[in-house]
N, C-alpha and C positions, 0 to 999 in steps of 0.2 A: 504494500500500500504506500507507494512513493508519490505518485502524481495525484492531482485533484480528481476525484471520481465520486460517483454517487450510486445509490441503489435503492431497492424497494424491499421492505419487510412484508412478507406474505407467507403464511404457513401453507403447506400442501393441502391440509384438510379444508382450507378456505377457498380452494379453487372450484370453479364450476365443474359439474359432471352430471351424468344421467343417473347416477347410482347412489345419491344421498350424501356423498362426502367427496371432497377433493381427493384426487389420486394422481398417479404417475402416468396418466393417459394423455389423450390428445390436447386437453386444455392446459396441461403442464407445458407441453411443447409450444402451444400458442402463447402462453405467458412469457416464455423465453423470447419468442419473436417480438412480443410487445416490449419487453425490456430493451431489446436491441433497437427497436424503432424509436424509443425514447432517449437513446444515448446513454443508457445506464450500464454500469460495469458489474454490479453486484445484485445477487438475489439472496436475501437472508431468510432463513427458515427457522422453525423451532425444532426441538428434538424429534427424531423419527423412530425412536425405539418403541417396543410394544408397551402400550398403556395397560394398567391393571383393571381399569373400569371401576375401581373403588373410589378414587379421588376425583370424581367428575371427569374421567378420561383426560386428565392433565398430561400433556407430553413430558412434563417434568416429574411424573410419577410412573416409573416404568419397571417392568419385571426383569429387564436385561439391559446392560450397557452396550451390548454388542448386537443383539438381534434387531430386526426391522419390524415395523408395525404392519401386520397383514392388512389392516384397513386401508392402507395407502396403495395397495396393489390394484392396478387398473383392470377391470373385466375386459375392456375393449382391447387392451394390449395382449391379454391372455388369448383372445380370439385370433389376433394377428399372428401370435407366436404358435398357434395350433394346439393350445392346451384346453380350449373350449370351442364349441361350435356356436355360430351366431344365434341359434335357437335357444342356447343356454342362458343368454342374457338379452333376449329380444324385448323383454318388458322392463322399462325403467323402474327403479325403486320409487314407490309412492312416498315421497318425503318433501318436506317444505324446502323450497328452493334456497331460502336465505339462512336456514339453520340446519345443523347436523342432528339427526336423531340417531344416536349411537346404538340404541337397542335394535332398531330396524336394520341399520347398516351391518351390524355384527351378524345378525341372523342370516341376512342375504349373502354376505361374503363367505360365511361358513358353508353355506349350501353349495355355492359355486366352487369352493375349494375342494369339497368332497367329490363333486362331479369331475373336476380336473384331475384329482389324484387317482380316481378309479380308472380314468382313461390313460393316465401316465403309466399305471401299473402294467398295462397291456402293450406299452410301446417298447420296441426293441432298441430304440436309440436313447441310451442313458449316459452317454459319455460326458456331456456338459454337466449333468447333475452329479455324476460320480466325481468329476474333477472339483466341483464346488464343495462337496462333502469332504474331500481330502484336504483341500486348501483351508477350509474353515473349521477343521476338526478341533482346533485348540479351544474354541468356545461353543461350537455347534453341538457336540455330543452332550455336554452338560445342560445346555439350553433345552434340547429335546427331552432329555430325561426329566428335567424340572417341570416342563409344561405338561408332559404326559402323566407323571406321578400326581401332579396337582389335579388334573382332570379326572383321573381314576378315583382319587380320594375326595371328589365332590367339591373341589376348589379350596380345600383347607390349606392354610399356610404351612410352610415347611417345618416350622417349629411344632406343629401338631401331627406330623406324620409318625408312623411306627418307627421305633428307635433305629432299627436297622437301615431304613431309608433316610431318616433324618440325619443320622451320623455317617451316612455314606459307606456302609460296610460293603466291600467289593463284591462278595458273593451275593448279597441281596440285590445290588444294582445289576449284576450279571443276570440273575434269575428274572428280575423285572424286565430287563431288556429283551430276554428270550421270549417272554410271554406277550410282550407288547411291541414286537418288532415293526409291525405295519403302522401302528400309531406313531411310533418314533420316526419312521421314514416319512410319514405325511407331514410332520412338523418341519423336518428338514426340507422337504419339497416346497412347502410354503415359503420358507426362508430363501430357497433357491429362486423362486418367482420374484420375491421382493428385490433381492440384490441384482438379479438379471435386469429388471426394469429400472432400478435406480442407476446402475452404471451406464445404461443406454441414455437415460435422461441427462445425467451429468456430462457425458461425452458430447451430447448435442449442445448443451449450454456452453461448454468450453469452446466448441467449434464456432459458436456465434460470438465469442469474446466475453461471455458472461461467467464470472466466478461465483461459486456458491459458498456462502458463509453458513456453516453448520453451528449448532448450539449444543454444548455439552453441560448437562446438569452436574455440578460437582459431586452430588451425592446420589446414591442408589436407594431403592426401597429396601426396607427390612425383609419383606417377602419377595426376594429376588434371587435369581440363580447365583449372583455374585456372593451374597451373604451365606447362602447354603453351601456354596462351593469353597469359600474362603472365610470361614467364621473368625479366624484369628486376625484378619485384617480389619475387624470392626470391634467396637467396644460393646461386646456382649459377653455374658458369663458362660460357664461350661455347659449349662443346660440350654443355652441358646436364648436366654432372656436379655432384652435390652437393658443396658446400664445407663447409657447417655444417648440423647437424641439431638438432632440439629435444629437450628432456628436462628432468629436474629433478635437483637434488643429492640425496644421501641424505635420506630422510624416514621417516615412519611406516610406509610400505609397503615400503621397500627400503633396505637398509644401504649399497648401492653406488649408489643413485640409480636413476633410470629413463631409459632411452634410447628415446625415442619414435620417432625416425627421420624425423619430418616436416621438410621444409625450413623454415628460419626466414626471416622477412621481411627484405627489404632496405628498411628504413623510409625511408632517404634517397630512394630512387626513388619510393616511395609518396607521400612528402611532395611531391615535384616534380609528381606527378600529382594533387595536391590530394586524396589519399586516395580517389580516385574509385571504385576497386574496393570498398573497405570501405564507402563510402557506399551504393553499390548493394546490397551484401550486407545492411546493416542495414535499408534501405528494404524490401527483399524480405522479410526475416524479420519486420518489424513488420506486414506485411500478413498474415502467417501466425499470429503469436502476440500475446498481450496483454502479456506480459513476456518479457524475454530474459535468461537466465542465461548469462553469458560464462564458459565453462570456462577455467580458468587465466588469470583476469583479471590476475594479477600480471605476466604477460608483457607487458602494455602499459606497465608502469613499468620493468621490467627482466626479461630472459629468460635462461635457462640455455642457452648456445650450446656445442655439442660439435663438435669437428672430425669431419668425416664418416668419417675413417678409424679413429677411436677406437672400441673395442668396449665401453667402460665409460663411464657417465655421469659418474663422478667426475673425469674429465679435462676436463670442460667449465669454463666460466667465466661470470660474470654480465656481460651487456651491456645498456647503457641502452636502454630502449624509447622510443616516441614520446610517452608521457605526456600532459600536459595539452594540448599543442598539437593532438594528434589528437582528443582528446575534445571540445575546444572547437569543432572543425569539425563533429563530429557533433551537438553541442548546438545549434549554429546552425540545422542542417537539421531536427532532430527535436525537437519540443516537444509533450509531454514526451519524455524519453529513458528509458524504463522498464527499466533494467538492474539485474540482481542480479549482484554481483561474487563470483565464486568465489575467495575469498581464503584458501584453505587452504594448508598447507605453510609454507615459510620466507617470512614476511611482514616486509618492511622498512618503515621509517617513510615512505618515498616512496610506497609502495602505500597506506598508511593515509591519507596526505595527499591522494592522488589521489581516493580514494573519498569523503573528507569534502568536498573541493572541489566535486564534482559530485553529492553527495547519494545515492550508490549504497549500498544496504544490502549488508553482507557476510553471510557464512554462519557458523553455529555448528553443530557436530556432536556430539551427546551422547555417542556412543561414543568420542570423543577426550577425555572429561572425567576419566577414572579413572587416568591414568598421570602420575606426577610431582607437582609442586606444585599442590595443589587451589586454594589461595588466589589464585594468579596465573594459573590456567588459564582462558583466554577461553571454553572450551567447557563450563565448569561453569555450569549454569543461573543460579545466584545472581550470576554475573558478566556476564550478557547485557546489552547495551544494548537500549533499546527498538527502535531502528532496525536490525533485523537479521532474517534469515530462519533459523530454527532447525530442524534436521533430526534425526530419530532416527538416520539414517545415510544415506549416499549410495549410488549404484550401485556404488561401489568397496568399500563396507563389507560385512562379514558382517551377517546379521540380528542383532537384539538377543539372541535365544535362541542363535543359532549362535555369536556372540561369547562369551557367558557359558559355554557348555558346551564350546567347542572352542578358544578363543583366549585368554580372559582369564587373566592371570597371578595368582598368589595375592594380591599387593599390590593389583592392580586390583579384585579381588573384595572385598578388605577395604575399599576406598575407596567402594564403591557406596552404602552406607548414609550415609556422610558427604556424598557429592555430592548424593544425592537428598533428604537430610534426612528420610528416611522408612524405615520398616521394609518389608521385602519378602520374598516367597517366590520361589525360582527359577522355579516354575511360572508365576507371574503377573508376573514381572519386566518383561515387555514392556508390560503395562498400567500398571504403576507408573511406568515411565520415560515412557510416553506422557503420563500425567496430569501428571507433573512438568514436562515440556516445555510442555504446553498451559497450565499455570499460570504459566509464566515471563513475564517482561516483554516478550519478543520480540513484535513486532507480528504477525509471520507465522510459523506453524509448519507444517512439511511432514513428514508421517509416511509412510514407505514402506509399500506394501500388504502385503508379507510380514511386517512388524512387527505390523500390525494382526491378522494371522492367526496370530501366534505361531510362525511357522515357524523351523526351525533352518537348517543349512547348505544344505538343499535349496532354500531360497528365495533364495539369494544370486545376484545378477545377474552380478557380475564379480569376479575376483581379479586385482588389478594385477600386471603383470610376467609374466602367463601368457597363453597363446593358445588353450587347450583348455577345452572345457566351459563357456564363458562365453556370456552373452546369450541363454540358452536357457529360463530359467524362465518358466512360464506359470501363470496363474490358472485354476482350474477354475470352470466356470459355477455350480456349487452352492455355491461359497465365499461369494458375495455374498448372505448371508441377511438376512432382515428383522431377525433378532435382532442381528446384527452392526451393521447400520445404526442400530438404536435405541441400542446401546451407544456407538457413536461419537458419535451426536447428543447423548446425555446428557452425555458428557465435554465436548463442544464448547460446549454451553449452560452447563454448570456453570462453565466457565473463561472465560465471557463472550466467546466467539469467534463467536457467531451474531449 
């Protein structure tokens, strides 16, 4: 990220499609073309790992740090690739065009995956699948076991499994694998479909000059294959019970802090293992994405640790993270190490020093610029360093118009003209803010798609500390007009970002 460029934040689930949820099908390719026609360089997405369905289908709540989310697999591409017949998907999923209905989508996708796998079992051509299984064995074997054991046991978490399976006794796993070989292969087959479609989409984006910014949640779920496979890497006791969980102290989003509930890492044990799990994770993600945004990067310098029995995040405390020692190991292995540090919230000098030492750009969010001292606020465009990634808002923010009409306090509205150094009308506020961001010194600017569309609350992706009605917003096919593309391209060119 050396030159001045810009991009758009839009998660794959938000793309249009005929099957109830955005996927890696025709509309994903059309969006890449749209980005190119606008003069954009980056497409930023949210995590694409399998969601557990428990925490509102949050992409930040996943059962595996390596697996792909089957809901993102395109039925249309499965037809093109010969895994389905057109008659298998001839009826579009009856679902609201502007919201994802995860229950309906999950049922539909499971049905077509079953159909595709039955057909695949009869196919003599397995060489691509067999190669995928060999190359991904380091995570795929455990992932398949975890998913099938969980399904066989009615969805129970790994800590509630029979002791032999919970504690990974080799003979018990071998016997289970023998009895459920077909189900295990089907899980691997679905992952094969996901990564086959993903790498084709990424190759297409790169061929059009579009780089993809992926998102890595720093933590994994307690009920995940990683915690089951590597319990010593997390702060849990010998019986598998959580000792400490993740979260953050009181901040912009919550006066009592946020209790995320993920197990925190046992960094001493990870260090003994030479950070092998993290190294594999970064290597895996660098094959998938061109840049990696590490969500809650500050947790590598110091993390908020909450005793598992406490109900409120305020009872946590800061604990020192692995810091430079860990990042040096990554830097030795990966050259370059294209990381964007999510440095929002309470940032201490050690976090800033860590980012500076390794040259990682941090984030600036314009919607954080209007509260408090403007002169000292790092989110005010006039205060941006060159080496940063500036956003109109993140997946956790309201849209610009939603914020102005539903959240902004009188003093924040009074600060808008001062911060923007420009006159504005409420109707066009999103365009005024976008242009101010694009004119800023920031090397990279990312605008969320709902902000380009001028949407209000209906375009919001997530409201932190809530688990209902999140991650559902979808773009309509007719929204990506030639007129919009031309307007974005004009601003991009005018601000010297093409």
